[in-house]
All heavy atoms as a GROMACS GRO file, in nm:
protein
  434
    1MET      N    1  -2.186  -0.933   0.209
    1MET     CA    2  -2.207  -1.019   0.096
    1MET      C    3  -2.350  -1.067   0.100
    1MET      O    4  -2.399  -1.108   0.203
    1MET     CB    5  -2.109  -1.137   0.098
    1MET     CG    6  -2.123  -1.220  -0.026
    1MET     SD    7  -2.013  -1.364  -0.037
    1MET     CE    8  -1.855  -1.302  -0.002
    2SER      N    9  -2.414  -1.067  -0.011
    2SER     CA   10  -2.550  -1.113  -0.021
    2SER      C   11  -2.555  -1.264  -0.006
    2SER      O   12  -2.483  -1.337  -0.074
    2SER     CB   13  -2.609  -1.071  -0.157
    2SER     OG   14  -2.734  -1.133  -0.175
    3SER      N   15  -2.641  -1.313   0.085
    3SER     CA   16  -2.648  -1.457   0.106
    3SER      C   17  -2.723  -1.526  -0.006
    3SER      O   18  -2.707  -1.645  -0.028
    3SER     CB   19  -2.714  -1.486   0.240
    3SER     OG   20  -2.845  -1.432   0.242
    4VAL      N   21  -2.806  -1.452  -0.081
    4VAL     CA   22  -2.883  -1.512  -0.188
    4VAL      C   23  -2.797  -1.534  -0.312
    4VAL      O   24  -2.794  -1.642  -0.369
    4VAL     CB   25  -3.006  -1.423  -0.223
    4VAL    CG1   26  -3.082  -1.478  -0.342
    4VAL    CG2   27  -3.096  -1.409  -0.102
    5THR      N   28  -2.724  -1.431  -0.354
    5THR     CA   29  -2.646  -1.440  -0.478
    5THR      C   30  -2.501  -1.478  -0.456
    5THR      O   31  -2.433  -1.518  -0.548
    5THR     CB   32  -2.649  -1.306  -0.554
    5THR    OG1   33  -2.586  -1.207  -0.474
    5THR    CG2   34  -2.791  -1.265  -0.588
    6GLY      N   35  -2.452  -1.461  -0.333
    6GLY     CA   36  -2.312  -1.492  -0.305
    6GLY      C   37  -2.217  -1.382  -0.348
    6GLY      O   38  -2.097  -1.399  -0.344
    7SER      N   39  -2.270  -1.268  -0.391
    7SER     CA   40  -2.184  -1.156  -0.431
    7SER      C   41  -2.218  -1.033  -0.349
    7SER      O   42  -2.327  -1.022  -0.294
    7SER     CB   43  -2.199  -1.126  -0.581
    7SER     OG   44  -2.332  -1.085  -0.608
    8ALA      N   45  -2.123  -0.943  -0.340
    8ALA     CA   46  -2.141  -0.820  -0.263
    8ALA      C   47  -2.234  -0.724  -0.336
    8ALA      O   48  -2.225  -0.708  -0.457
    8ALA     CB   49  -2.007  -0.755  -0.238
    9GLY      N   50  -2.321  -0.661  -0.259
    9GLY     CA   51  -2.408  -0.560  -0.315
    9GLY      C   52  -2.344  -0.424  -0.302
    9GLY      O   53  -2.238  -0.408  -0.239
   10PRO      N   54  -2.406  -0.321  -0.361
   10PRO     CA   55  -2.350  -0.186  -0.355
   10PRO      C   56  -2.325  -0.137  -0.213
   10PRO      O   57  -2.222  -0.077  -0.185
   10PRO     CB   58  -2.454  -0.099  -0.426
   10PRO     CG   59  -2.528  -0.194  -0.514
   10PRO     CD   60  -2.527  -0.325  -0.443
   11ALA      N   61  -2.417  -0.164  -0.121
   11ALA     CA   62  -2.399  -0.118   0.018
   11ALA      C   63  -2.278  -0.186   0.081
   11ALA      O   64  -2.203  -0.124   0.156
   11ALA     CB   65  -2.525  -0.146   0.098
   12ASP      N   66  -2.260  -0.316   0.051
   12ASP     CA   67  -2.144  -0.389   0.104
   12ASP      C   68  -2.014  -0.331   0.051
   12ASP      O   69  -1.916  -0.317   0.126
   12ASP     CB   70  -2.151  -0.538   0.066
   12ASP     CG   71  -2.271  -0.608   0.126
   12ASP    OD1   72  -2.305  -0.577   0.243
   12ASP    OD2   73  -2.330  -0.692   0.057
   13ILE      N   74  -2.011  -0.299  -0.076
   13ILE     CA   75  -1.890  -0.245  -0.138
   13ILE      C   76  -1.856  -0.108  -0.078
   13ILE      O   77  -1.741  -0.081  -0.045
   13ILE     CB   78  -1.907  -0.237  -0.291
   13ILE    CG1   79  -1.917  -0.378  -0.347
   13ILE    CG2   80  -1.793  -0.158  -0.355
   13ILE    CD1   81  -1.959  -0.385  -0.493
   14VAL      N   82  -1.956  -0.022  -0.061
   14VAL     CA   83  -1.933   0.110  -0.003
   14VAL      C   84  -1.884   0.097   0.141
   14VAL      O   85  -1.789   0.163   0.182
   14VAL     CB   86  -2.061   0.197  -0.009
   14VAL    CG1   87  -2.046   0.324   0.073
   14VAL    CG2   88  -2.094   0.230  -0.154
   15ARG      N   89  -1.946   0.008   0.219
   15ARG     CA   90  -1.904  -0.012   0.358
   15ARG      C   91  -1.761  -0.063   0.364
   15ARG      O   92  -1.678  -0.013   0.440
   15ARG     CB   93  -1.998  -0.110   0.429
   15ARG     CG   94  -1.964  -0.126   0.577
   15ARG     CD   95  -2.038  -0.240   0.646
   15ARG     NE   96  -1.994  -0.367   0.589
   15ARG     CZ   97  -2.070  -0.451   0.518
   15ARG    NH1   98  -2.196  -0.421   0.493
   15ARG    NH2   99  -2.022  -0.563   0.470
   16ASP      N  100  -1.729  -0.163   0.282
   16ASP     CA  101  -1.593  -0.218   0.280
   16ASP      C  102  -1.491  -0.113   0.238
   16ASP      O  103  -1.381  -0.107   0.294
   16ASP     CB  104  -1.585  -0.340   0.188
   16ASP     CG  105  -1.664  -0.459   0.240
   16ASP    OD1  106  -1.704  -0.459   0.359
   16ASP    OD2  107  -1.685  -0.554   0.162
   17SER      N  108  -1.526  -0.031   0.140
   17SER     CA  109  -1.436   0.074   0.094
   17SER      C  110  -1.411   0.177   0.204
   17SER      O  111  -1.298   0.222   0.224
   17SER     CB  112  -1.493   0.144  -0.030
   17SER     OG  113  -1.502   0.053  -0.137
   18ALA      N  114  -1.516   0.214   0.275
   18ALA     CA  115  -1.502   0.312   0.384
   18ALA      C  116  -1.415   0.255   0.495
   18ALA      O  117  -1.330   0.326   0.551
   18ALA     CB  118  -1.640   0.349   0.438
   19GLU      N  119  -1.432   0.126   0.525
   19GLU     CA  120  -1.349   0.063   0.628
   19GLU      C  121  -1.203   0.059   0.584
   19GLU      O  122  -1.112   0.085   0.664
   19GLU     CB  123  -1.399  -0.078   0.657
   19GLU     CG  124  -1.532  -0.082   0.730
   19GLU     CD  125  -1.589  -0.222   0.743
   19GLU    OE1  126  -1.522  -0.320   0.703
   19GLU    OE2  127  -1.702  -0.234   0.793
   20LEU      N  128  -1.179   0.028   0.459
   20LEU     CA  129  -1.043   0.022   0.406
   20LEU      C  130  -0.978   0.160   0.411
   20LEU      O  131  -0.863   0.174   0.455
   20LEU     CB  132  -1.042  -0.031   0.263
   20LEU     CG  133  -0.907  -0.041   0.194
   20LEU    CD1  134  -0.816  -0.136   0.270
   20LEU    CD2  135  -0.923  -0.086   0.051
   21MET      N  136  -1.047   0.264   0.366
   21MET     CA  137  -0.992   0.399   0.369
   21MET      C  138  -0.967   0.444   0.513
   21MET      O  139  -0.867   0.509   0.541
   21MET     CB  140  -1.084   0.497   0.298
   21MET     CG  141  -1.090   0.478   0.147
   21MET     SD  142  -0.929   0.487   0.066
   21MET     CE  143  -0.892   0.659   0.086
   22GLY      N  144  -1.054   0.406   0.605
   22GLY     CA  145  -1.034   0.441   0.746
   22GLY      C  146  -0.910   0.375   0.802
   22GLY      O  147  -0.832   0.436   0.875
   23ALA      N  148  -0.889   0.250   0.766
   23ALA     CA  149  -0.771   0.176   0.811
   23ALA      C  150  -0.643   0.234   0.754
   23ALA      O  151  -0.537   0.227   0.816
   23ALA     CB  152  -0.783   0.029   0.774
   24ARG      N  153  -0.651   0.294   0.636
   24ARG     CA  154  -0.534   0.352   0.571
   24ARG      C  155  -0.513   0.496   0.612
   24ARG      O  156  -0.427   0.564   0.558
   24ARG     CB  157  -0.549   0.342   0.421
   24ARG     CG  158  -0.557   0.198   0.378
   24ARG     CD  159  -0.503   0.170   0.248
   24ARG     NE  160  -0.372   0.225   0.230
   24ARG     CZ  161  -0.302   0.213   0.121
   24ARG    NH1  162  -0.351   0.146   0.022
   24ARG    NH2  163  -0.185   0.267   0.108
   25GLY      N  164  -0.590   0.549   0.702
   25GLY     CA  165  -0.570   0.685   0.750
   25GLY      C  166  -0.677   0.782   0.704
   25GLY      O  167  -0.672   0.898   0.738
   26GLY      N  168  -0.773   0.736   0.626
   26GLY     CA  169  -0.882   0.822   0.583
   26GLY      C  170  -0.846   0.925   0.479
   26GLY      O  171  -0.921   1.017   0.454
   27ASP      N  172  -0.728   0.912   0.418
   27ASP     CA  173  -0.686   1.007   0.316
   27ASP      C  174  -0.767   0.988   0.188
   27ASP      O  175  -0.833   0.887   0.169
   27ASP     CB  176  -0.537   0.988   0.283
   27ASP     CG  177  -0.447   1.015   0.402
   27ASP    OD1  178  -0.488   1.092   0.489
   27ASP    OD2  179  -0.337   0.959   0.406
   28THR      N  180  -0.756   1.085   0.100
   28THR     CA  181  -0.817   1.069  -0.031
   28THR      C  182  -0.737   0.967  -0.111
   28THR      O  183  -0.625   0.930  -0.074
   28THR     CB  184  -0.819   1.202  -0.109
   28THR    OG1  185  -0.683   1.239  -0.138
   28THR    CG2  186  -0.888   1.312  -0.032
   29VAL      N  187  -0.792   0.921  -0.220
   29VAL     CA  188  -0.722   0.826  -0.306
   29VAL      C  189  -0.590   0.885  -0.355
   29VAL      O  190  -0.487   0.818  -0.356
   29VAL     CB  191  -0.812   0.783  -0.424
   29VAL    CG1  192  -0.735   0.699  -0.524
   29VAL    CG2  193  -0.935   0.708  -0.374
   30GLU      N  194  -0.592   1.013  -0.391
   30GLU     CA  195  -0.471   1.080  -0.439
   30GLU      C  196  -0.363   1.084  -0.330
   30GLU      O  197  -0.247   1.055  -0.355
   30GLU     CB  198  -0.503   1.221  -0.488
   30GLU     CG  199  -0.384   1.293  -0.547
   30GLU     CD  200  -0.420   1.431  -0.599
   30GLU    OE1  201  -0.535   1.450  -0.645
   30GLU    OE2  202  -0.333   1.519  -0.593
   31GLU      N  203  -0.404   1.121  -0.208
   31GLU     CA  204  -0.308   1.128  -0.097
   31GLU      C  205  -0.253   0.989  -0.063
   31GLU      O  206  -0.134   0.974  -0.036
   31GLU     CB  207  -0.375   1.188   0.026
   31GLU     CG  208  -0.407   1.335   0.011
   31GLU     CD  209  -0.499   1.387   0.120
   31GLU    OE1  210  -0.579   1.309   0.176
   31GLU    OE2  211  -0.490   1.508   0.148
   32THR      N  212  -0.340   0.890  -0.066
   32THR     CA  213  -0.296   0.753  -0.038
   32THR      C  214  -0.197   0.706  -0.144
   32THR      O  215  -0.094   0.647  -0.112
   32THR     CB  216  -0.417   0.658  -0.033
   32THR    OG1  217  -0.505   0.702   0.070
   32THR    CG2  218  -0.375   0.515  -0.006
   33GLY      N  219  -0.227   0.734  -0.270
   33GLY     CA  220  -0.136   0.696  -0.378
   33GLY      C  221  -0.001   0.764  -0.367
   33GLY      O  222   0.103   0.702  -0.387
   34GLU      N  223  -0.004   0.891  -0.331
   34GLU     CA  224   0.120   0.966  -0.315
   34GLU      C  225   0.203   0.911  -0.199
   34GLU      O  226   0.324   0.892  -0.210
   34GLU     CB  227   0.088   1.114  -0.291
   34GLU     CG  228   0.210   1.204  -0.294
   34GLU     CD  229   0.172   1.350  -0.288
   34GLU    OE1  230   0.083   1.393  -0.365
   34GLU    OE2  231   0.231   1.422  -0.205
   35ARG      N  232   0.136   0.882  -0.088
   35ARG     CA  233   0.206   0.826   0.028
   35ARG      C  234   0.264   0.688  -0.005
   35ARG      O  235   0.378   0.657   0.030
   35ARG     CB  236   0.111   0.816   0.147
   35ARG     CG  237   0.181   0.772   0.275
   35ARG     CD  238   0.087   0.757   0.393
   35ARG     NE  239  -0.012   0.655   0.367
   35ARG     CZ  240  -0.143   0.673   0.380
   35ARG    NH1  241  -0.192   0.788   0.418
   35ARG    NH2  242  -0.227   0.574   0.354
   36ASP      N  243   0.186   0.605  -0.074
   36ASP     CA  244   0.235   0.472  -0.112
   36ASP      C  245   0.353   0.482  -0.208
   36ASP      O  246   0.449   0.405  -0.198
   36ASP     CB  247   0.124   0.390  -0.176
   36ASP     CG  248   0.017   0.347  -0.076
   36ASP    OD1  249   0.036   0.368   0.045
   36ASP    OD2  250  -0.086   0.293  -0.121
   37PHE      N  251   0.348   0.577  -0.302
   37PHE     CA  252   0.458   0.596  -0.395
   37PHE      C  253   0.585   0.638  -0.321
   37PHE      O  254   0.693   0.584  -0.346
   37PHE     CB  255   0.423   0.702  -0.500
   37PHE     CG  256   0.537   0.732  -0.593
   37PHE    CD1  257   0.567   0.648  -0.698
   37PHE    CD2  258   0.616   0.844  -0.573
   37PHE    CE1  259   0.673   0.675  -0.783
   37PHE    CE2  260   0.723   0.872  -0.657
   37PHE     CZ  261   0.751   0.787  -0.762
   38GLU      N  262   0.571   0.731  -0.228
   38GLU     CA  263   0.687   0.777  -0.151
   38GLU      C  264   0.747   0.662  -0.069
   38GLU      O  265   0.869   0.646  -0.063
   38GLU     CB  266   0.649   0.893  -0.059
   38GLU     CG  267   0.621   1.022  -0.134
   38GLU     CD  268   0.572   1.133  -0.043
   38GLU    OE1  269   0.576   1.118   0.080
   38GLU    OE2  270   0.529   1.237  -0.097
   39PHE      N  271   0.661   0.581  -0.009
   39PHE     CA  272   0.709   0.466   0.068
   39PHE      C  273   0.784   0.368  -0.022
   39PHE      O  274   0.893   0.321   0.012
   39PHE     CB  275   0.593   0.395   0.138
   39PHE     CG  276   0.635   0.268   0.207
   39PHE    CD1  277   0.702   0.273   0.328
   39PHE    CD2  278   0.607   0.145   0.150
   39PHE    CE1  279   0.741   0.156   0.392
   39PHE    CE2  280   0.647   0.028   0.213
   39PHE     CZ  281   0.713   0.033   0.334
   40ALA      N  282   0.725   0.337  -0.138
   40ALA     CA  283   0.788   0.243  -0.231
   40ALA      C  284   0.921   0.297  -0.282
   40ALA      O  285   1.019   0.222  -0.295
   40ALA     CB  286   0.694   0.213  -0.348
   41LEU      N  287   0.928   0.426  -0.308
   41LEU     CA  288   1.052   0.487  -0.355
   41LEU      C  289   1.159   0.481  -0.246
   41LEU      O  290   1.274   0.447  -0.274
   41LEU     CB  291   1.026   0.632  -0.399
   41LEU     CG  292   1.143   0.705  -0.464
   41LEU    CD1  293   1.191   0.631  -0.588
   41LEU    CD2  294   1.102   0.847  -0.500
   42ASP      N  295   1.121   0.512  -0.122
   42ASP     CA  296   1.216   0.502  -0.011
   42ASP      C  297   1.267   0.359   0.004
   42ASP      O  298   1.386   0.336   0.028
   42ASP     CB  299   1.151   0.546   0.121
   42ASP     CG  300   1.128   0.696   0.129
   42ASP    OD1  301   1.190   0.770   0.049
   42ASP    OD2  302   1.049   0.739   0.215
   43LEU      N  303   1.179   0.263  -0.010
   43LEU     CA  304   1.217   0.122   0.000
   43LEU      C  305   1.312   0.083  -0.111
   43LEU      O  306   1.412   0.014  -0.088
   43LEU     CB  307   1.091   0.035  -0.004
   43LEU     CG  308   1.104  -0.111   0.029
   43LEU    CD1  309   1.156  -0.130   0.170
   43LEU    CD2  310   0.970  -0.179   0.013
   44LEU      N  311   1.286   0.129  -0.231
   44LEU     CA  312   1.372   0.101  -0.346
   44LEU      C  313   1.511   0.161  -0.325
   44LEU      O  314   1.613   0.094  -0.345
   44LEU     CB  315   1.310   0.155  -0.474
   44LEU     CG  316   1.390   0.139  -0.602
   44LEU    CD1  317   1.404  -0.009  -0.636
   44LEU    CD2  318   1.324   0.213  -0.716
   45VAL      N  319   1.517   0.285  -0.281
   45VAL     CA  320   1.645   0.352  -0.258
   45VAL      C  321   1.723   0.278  -0.148
   45VAL      O  322   1.844   0.256  -0.162
   45VAL     CB  323   1.625   0.500  -0.223
   45VAL    CG1  324   1.754   0.564  -0.173
   45VAL    CG2  325   1.572   0.576  -0.344
   46ALA      N  326   1.655   0.239  -0.041
   46ALA     CA  327   1.723   0.166   0.067
   46ALA      C  328   1.779   0.033   0.015
   46ALA      O  329   1.891  -0.006   0.053
   46ALA     CB  330   1.626   0.140   0.182
   47GLY      N  331   1.706  -0.034  -0.073
   47GLY     CA  332   1.755  -0.159  -0.130
   47GLY      C  333   1.877  -0.138  -0.218
   47GLY      O  334   1.973  -0.216  -0.212
   48VAL      N  335   1.875  -0.034  -0.298
   48VAL     CA  336   1.990  -0.003  -0.384
   48VAL      C  337   2.112   0.031  -0.297
   48VAL      O  338   2.223  -0.016  -0.323
   48VAL     CB  339   1.957   0.112  -0.482
   48VAL    CG1  340   2.082   0.162  -0.552
   48VAL    CG2  341   1.852   0.067  -0.583
   49GLU      N  342   2.090   0.111  -0.193
   49GLU     CA  343   2.201   0.146  -0.103
   49GLU      C  344   2.259   0.020  -0.037
   49GLU      O  345   2.382   0.007  -0.025
   49GLU     CB  346   2.154   0.244   0.003
   49GLU     CG  347   2.128   0.383  -0.050
   49GLU     CD  348   2.066   0.476   0.053
   49GLU    OE1  349   2.013   0.428   0.156
   49GLU    OE2  350   2.070   0.598   0.030
   50ALA      N  351   2.175  -0.073   0.004
   50ALA     CA  352   2.222  -0.197   0.066
   50ALA      C  353   2.303  -0.279  -0.034
   50ALA      O  354   2.407  -0.337   0.002
   50ALA     CB  355   2.104  -0.278   0.119
   51MET      N  356   2.259  -0.284  -0.159
   51MET     CA  357   2.332  -0.358  -0.261
   51MET      C  358   2.468  -0.294  -0.288
   51MET      O  359   2.569  -0.364  -0.305
   51MET     CB  360   2.250  -0.365  -0.390
   51MET     CG  361   2.128  -0.454  -0.378
   51MET     SD  362   2.020  -0.447  -0.523
   51MET     CE  363   2.126  -0.513  -0.648
   52VAL      N  364   2.473  -0.163  -0.292
   52VAL     CA  365   2.599  -0.092  -0.314
   52VAL      C  366   2.695  -0.119  -0.199
   52VAL      O  367   2.814  -0.147  -0.220
   52VAL     CB  368   2.574   0.060  -0.333
   52VAL    CG1  369   2.704   0.138  -0.326
   52VAL    CG2  370   2.502   0.086  -0.464
   53ASP      N  371   2.644  -0.112  -0.076
   53ASP     CA  372   2.729  -0.138   0.041
   53ASP      C  373   2.785  -0.280   0.038
   53ASP      O  374   2.901  -0.303   0.071
   53ASP     CB  375   2.650  -0.118   0.171
   53ASP     CG  376   2.622   0.029   0.200
   53ASP    OD1  377   2.688   0.116   0.139
   53ASP    OD2  378   2.534   0.056   0.284
   54ARG      N  379   2.704  -0.376  -0.004
   54ARG     CA  380   2.749  -0.515  -0.012
   54ARG      C  381   2.854  -0.535  -0.120
   54ARG      O  382   2.940  -0.621  -0.106
   54ARG     CB  383   2.630  -0.605  -0.044
   54ARG     CG  384   2.594  -0.693   0.070
   54ARG     CD  385   2.495  -0.796   0.028
   54ARG     NE  386   2.365  -0.752   0.078
   54ARG     CZ  387   2.250  -0.792   0.035
   54ARG    NH1  388   2.245  -0.878  -0.064
   54ARG    NH2  389   2.139  -0.749   0.088
   55ALA      N  390   2.847  -0.457  -0.225
   55ALA     CA  391   2.939  -0.472  -0.338
   55ALA      C  392   3.075  -0.405  -0.315
   55ALA      O  393   3.169  -0.431  -0.388
   55ALA     CB  394   2.876  -0.416  -0.465
   56ARG      N  395   3.084  -0.320  -0.214
   56ARG     CA  396   3.210  -0.251  -0.185
   56ARG      C  397   3.313  -0.350  -0.133
   56ARG      O  398   3.282  -0.435  -0.048
   56ARG     CB  399   3.189  -0.142  -0.080
   56ARG     CG  400   3.117  -0.023  -0.135
   56ARG     CD  401   3.118   0.091  -0.036
   56ARG     NE  402   3.039   0.200  -0.091
   56ARG     CZ  403   2.960   0.277  -0.018
   56ARG    NH1  404   2.948   0.259   0.112
   56ARG    NH2  405   2.892   0.373  -0.076
   57PRO      N  406   3.437  -0.337  -0.179
   57PRO     CA  407   3.542  -0.426  -0.130
   57PRO      C  408   3.562  -0.409   0.020
   57PRO      O  409   3.556  -0.298   0.071
   57PRO     CB  410   3.667  -0.379  -0.207
   57PRO     CG  411   3.617  -0.299  -0.322
   57PRO     CD  412   3.483  -0.245  -0.282
   58GLY      N  413   3.581  -0.520   0.087
   58GLY     CA  414   3.610  -0.517   0.230
   58GLY      C  415   3.488  -0.503   0.319
   58GLY      O  416   3.503  -0.486   0.439
   59THR      N  417   3.369  -0.511   0.262
   59THR     CA  418   3.249  -0.497   0.346
   59THR      C  419   3.186  -0.633   0.376
   59THR      O  420   3.087  -0.639   0.445
   59THR     CB  421   3.143  -0.408   0.277
   59THR    OG1  422   3.107  -0.463   0.152
   59THR    CG2  423   3.192  -0.266   0.264
   60ARG      N  424   3.243  -0.741   0.326
   60ARG     CA  425   3.187  -0.873   0.352
   60ARG      C  426   3.247  -0.936   0.471
   60ARG      O  427   3.346  -0.939   0.516
   60ARG     CB  428   3.206  -0.964   0.231
   60ARG     CG  429   3.115  -0.922   0.122
   60ARG     CD  430   3.122  -1.023   0.011
   60ARG     NE  431   3.022  -0.988  -0.088
   60ARG     CZ  432   2.987  -1.066  -0.185
   60ARG    NH1  433   3.040  -1.183  -0.198
   60ARG    NH2  434   2.898  -1.029  -0.271
   0.00000   0.00000   0.00000
């Protein structure tokens, strides 16, 4: 962050973006989006399955 203006400069933004992508596995944006979508879908399915199991008679 620039100490004069209080906002990030282009070099700061590029450095922060590279650090973020490295922390996420260094994948491309497309690969990261696909992986995140698959994770979210798995999470959604697991939640639906848990709700169905709870709604079954005799499971409480």
